[in-house]
N, C-alpha and C positions, 0 to 999 in steps of 0.2 A: 467642681462641686455642683450637684444638681439643685435647681430651684424647687422649693417646696410650697405647699399651700400656705404654710406659716409665713414665708417670705412675701408672698403675694398679699396676704392679709395685713402684714405690718406696713407695707408700702401704701396699700389702699386705705389703711386705718379702719379696717373692719375685722370681724371675727372670722376664724377659719370656717365656721359653719356657713357664714354668708358667702365666702368664696366657693364653697361646695355647692350651695344653692344656685349661684350664678352659672358655674361651669356645667351644672346638670340641667340648665334650662328652666329652672323654677321661675314662675311669674310673680312669686311673692317676695319681690325685691324692688325697692324704690329705684326709679330710673336713674337718678343721680348716683346712687350707690353702685348700681350695675355698671354705669359708665366708668367709675373710679376703678372698679375691679378689672375691667377690660383693659384700661390704660396700664395698670400695674402688670397684668399678664404680658402685655406687649413689650413693656419696658424691660422686664426681667427675662423675657424669652422663655416663659414657663411652658413646659411640655408635660401633659398628663401621663399617668402610668399606662402600661401596655393595654390593659383592659379598656381604659378610657379612649386610647388611640384607636382601637378597633371599633369602638362605638362611634367615634367621630367620623369614621369613614362611611357610616351608614347615612343615607340621604333622608332628609326630613320630608314629611308629607304636607308641608306648608308652602304657600306662596307668600313671600314677603312684600308688603306694600308700604312705601314711604310716601306720605301725602300731606298736603296742607289740611287745615281744619275741615273736617267733614260736616260742619254746620253749614258750609256753603253748598248751594244746590249742585253745582257741577261735581265737586269732590264726593259728595254723598252718593250721587247716582253712579258715578264712576266706580266707587268701591262696591256698590251693590252689584254691578255687572261683573266685577272681578270675583266676588264671592259666589255668584250663581254659576259662572263658568268653572271656577275651581272645584266646586262641588261635583260638577259633571265629570271632572277628571280625578275624582276621589282625593281631593286635597282640601285643606282648610286654608284660611288666610291669617297671617300675623301682621297686625297693623302697627306702624310707627307714625304717630300723628305729631307733626311739627308746628308748633305755634311760632317758632322762629326758624324759618326755612333757610338757614345759612348753610353754606357748603360744608362747614365743619360738622354741623348736626346731621347732615345727610351721610357723611362719611362714618360718623359714630353709629348711626342706625345700621348701615351696611355691615360694619364690624360686628355688631350684636347679632344680626341675622346670620352672618358667617359662623359665629361661635355656636349658634343653634343648628348648624348644618343645613340651613335653608339655601337651596341652590337657585331658585327662581325669584327674581326681585323686580318689581315694577315701581318706577320712580315718577311720581306726579308732583314734581317741584320745579319751579323755573330755574333752569341751569344754563350756563354759557356753553358753547361748543367745547371749549377747552376743558371745562369741568367734567362734562359727560365723558369725554375721551380719557381723562385721567382716571375716572372710576373704572372704565372698561379695562384699562391697562393695569391698574393696581389690584383689581380683584378678578383674576383670570379664571378662577374656579367657579365663579357665579355667572348666571345667565341674566342679562339685564334687558329691559325694554323701557324706554323713556317716553314720557308724554310731553309734547310741545317743546321740542328742541330743534335747532336749525337742521334742514335736510341735507346739509353738506357735512354733518357730523359723522365721524367714524364710530357709529353706534346704531343699534336698532331703535326705531322710534315709531310713534303713531300719534295722530292728532286729527282734529277736524280741519276742513279746508277753510280756514279763517279768511284767506284772501278772496276766494270766490264768494263766500257768504257776504263779505263787506261790499263787493261789487253788486250783488243782488239788492242789497239795501239801498245803496247809492242810486242805482238805476231806477228804483221805485220813486225816490225823491225827484228825480229828473222827469219821470213820467207824470208826476203830480205838479210839475212846473214850479218847483221850489227854487228860489233864487238866492236865498241867504241862509246857508246851512252851517250850523254849529256842530263841531265834532268833539265829542266827549269820550276820551279813550280810557282804557285801563292803564296800569302802571307802565312806565318806561322800562326797557330792557326785559320785557316778557314777549315771547314769540307771538302769543295770541294777540296782544295789543298791537305789536309792530305790523303783523300781517293784515290786521283789520284796517289800520291806518293806510297802508299801501293800497289796499283795495278801494278804500274811499277816494284817495287822492288820484288813483289811476282813472277813476270814472268821472269825477267832478272836475270842472274847470276851476282854476285858482280863484277866479272872480266870484264863484259860488260859495267859497269857504270863508266864513266870517271869523273863525277862530278854531284853534285846536288846543284843548285842555286835557290834563291828565288827572285821573282819579285813582282809586285803589280797589275798584270793583264793588264797593259798598254803597248802599242807597244814600248814606250821609254825604258822600263826596259829590254824587250827582245833584243832590239838593243844594249844597253850598256853592258849587261851581256855577250852576244855573242862576241861583239867586244873585250871585256877584255880577254875572253878566247883565242881568236885568237892572240891577242897581246902577251900573256904570253906563247904561244906555246903549248897550250892544243890541242891534236890531237883527232878529233872525225869524224865519218862518218855518224852520225845520231843525230837528236835532237827531243826529246819528249817534247812538250811544253804544259804548263798548260792551255792556251786558244789561240784562233785564233789571238787576238790582239797582244799578245806577239810574236806570230809566224811571224806576219808582220814585227816586228822589227828585228827578227832573219834573215829573208830574206834580209832585207836592209844591215845588217852587212856582211853577206856572199857575197853579191854582191860587196861591197866595197873592199873585199879581193879577188875578182875575182874567187870565188869558185862557181861552178855550182851546181844547185839544179835540179834534184836529183843525177846527176852523181858523184859529190864529197861528197855531204851531203844530206841525206833524212830528211824530216821534216814532223811531224804530229802534228796538233793542237788539239783543243778541243772546241766544241760548235756548229760548222757549222754556223757561222755568215753569214748573207745575202751576204756579199761581199767577203767571203773567196774563192768562186769559180772564182773570178776575180783577185786574187793575181797573181803575176808573179814569178813562175808558179802557177797555181791553186792549192789550198792547200788541201792535204789529212787531214781529221779531224774526230773527233768523234761528232756525232750529238746528241744533247739533245733538246727536244721540250719545250722551255721556255713557249710558249703560252699555250700548253696543261697542263703544270704544274700549270700555273696561273688559268686556268679554273677549274682544279680539286681541287685547294685550296679553291675556292669559294664553290663548291659543298660539299666539306668535312666540311667546317666550318658551313654550314647550317645543314648538317646531324648531326654533333656533338651537335648542339644546341637542336636537337630533341631527342638525345640519350645521355644525360649528364652523365649517370652512366656507359656508356660503357668504355672499356679499351682504353688506349691511343694507337693510331695507327701511324705507321711510313711507309708511302708509298714511293716506289721507282719506278721511270720511266725508262724504257728501253733506252739504248743508241745504236746508230748504227754507224758502221764504214763506212765513205764515202771516197772512194779512188779516188784521183786525181793525177795530174802530179808531185806533190812535193815528191812522193815516187816512181816515175817511172811507168812502165807498171803494170796493175792490177795484184795482187797476184794470181788471178785465171788463169793467162796466164803463170805463172812461173812453 
């Protein structure tokens, strides 16, 4: 006995009209409701009628993008690059914004894109090697490119050269003859944070590092971590920070303790956000081009679709040291 719309509707606890809207790709359905319908379809093994099956074989003119909150500088510029390049290739983008970037939510987003016949999917969510490989194996009709996953993963990926960028920052601190350097990283178990830590540690001697602390990329954690170090008497003359937002919090904490930047403490961030040049003082940072990475992600996922038997590629984008007043006079003048 074949499964019907009514069966799906009963299991998902929605109307048959809602099931119809979901299967036809209507956007006028709540995300939670849409998710229940997809789960019911999968559990029941629902197969649309012949006409719908023919339609389903047609490819969508959308690029699916699964990303963390685009309120963050990196994610917003990354999506902007994807949108610009997709337009060049006569495609629009379909966004799945994850406030909870769990693996389960990533899988749910992929299933939704698949139901909408979206072939090209770009994933900008921190994933483990095993998770990315599971996605590639589980969804073989989709083309994926991942942002910031380990380069030994059996999947296509692209990222900034976080390791080299961190070395650039650490070398500048050594040029400035800094002896007591505090490291403020992004979250554990994220490729960007791990590679930046490796770059810092490769360049600095252990005696130069007074501490390694982890934040969550937000200014608040940079502020709280720095303030706690100052309260507990940790002495440092430089801070290497995982990103510019955290560096903003570091500046606030140092100001509250009447410490001058760069005279007392030099600071280097990472990303070169649009407002980092307007911090007080303007922030020395490592630039990575989120927009260019987004554009290349689109070009790569289209290329990979035409060359499906090629080896997995792991592209890295060059980083650039941008010197400003948070480290004092340019190192070229020293």
